[in-house]
C-alpha positions in Angstrom: 82.2 70.2 101.2 79.0 70.5 103.4 78.9 73.6 105.6 77.2 73.3 109.1 77.9 69.8 109.9 79.2 68.6 113.2 82.6 67.6 112.1 85.7 69.0 114.1 87.6 69.4 110.9 87.5 69.1 107.2 88.8 66.0 105.5 92.2 65.8 104.0 90.5 65.6 100.6 88.4 68.7 101.2 91.6 70.6 102.1 93.5 69.5 99.1 90.5 70.5 97.0 90.5 74.1 98.4 94.2 74.2 98.0 93.9 73.2 94.4 91.2 75.9 93.7 93.6 78.5 95.4 96.4 77.3 93.4 98.6 76.6 96.4 100.7 73.6 97.5 100.4 72.0 100.7 102.9 69.9 102.6 101.6 66.8 104.5 102.6 68.7 107.7 100.3 71.6 106.8 97.2 69.7 106.1 96.0 69.1 109.5 96.6 72.8 110.5 94.3 73.8 107.5 91.7 71.0 108.3 90.9 72.9 111.7 91.4 76.4 110.4 89.2 76.0 107.3 86.5 74.4 109.4 86.5 77.4 111.8 86.1 79.8 108.9 83.2 77.9 107.5 81.6 77.7 111.0 81.8 81.5 111.4 80.2 82.0 107.9 77.6 79.7 109.1 77.1 81.9 112.1 76.4 84.8 109.7 74.0 82.8 107.7 71.9 82.0 110.7 71.5 85.7 111.9 67.8 86.5 111.8 68.2 90.2 111.1 71.0 89.8 108.5 70.6 92.3 105.7 72.6 91.7 102.6 72.3 95.4 101.6 74.3 96.4 104.7 77.3 94.4 103.4 77.5 96.7 100.3 78.2 99.9 102.4 77.5 100.0 106.1 78.4 103.6 106.2 76.7 106.6 104.5 79.2 109.3 105.4 80.7 111.2 102.5 84.4 111.4 102.5 85.4 114.6 101.0 88.3 114.7 98.5 91.5 116.8 99.1 90.9 120.2 97.6 94.6 120.7 96.8 95.1 118.1 94.3 96.9 118.9 91.0 94.9 118.4 88.0 97.5 117.6 85.4 101.3 117.6 85.4 103.0 118.1 81.9 104.9 115.0 80.7 108.2 116.9 80.3 108.0 118.0 84.1 107.0 114.5 85.2 109.7 112.6 83.2 112.7 115.0 84.4 113.7 112.9 87.3 113.0 109.6 86.0 116.0 107.1 85.9 114.6 105.2 82.8 112.2 106.2 80.3 111.2 105.1 76.8 109.3 108.0 74.9 106.6 109.1 77.2 106.7 106.0 79.3 108.5 105.3 82.6 110.6 101.9 82.5 110.4 99.9 85.7 112.1 96.4 86.5 109.9 93.3 85.9 108.8 92.0 89.3 106.8 88.9 88.1 108.5 85.4 88.1 107.1 83.1 85.5 
């Protein structure tokens, strides 16, 4: 995939390659939509690359303000107090339902 060329959209093969890398499946109807939208993203990235006063260090942290932490945080909660209202527990651990499908 060449960035910065004058194509209106990416090729079908380029879109399918990006979809494969992202581990997503695309239907035939979705491919034209992504051909244009991915090309727009690449064009916006190219605009950033061509900026004369682009400073990569600014991308790390554009703000130098220090954010104060809350002063009323509790340091440590005893396990017995924490586990009192837990619906399911196993020893000192809280049991939660599995949310990942395999």
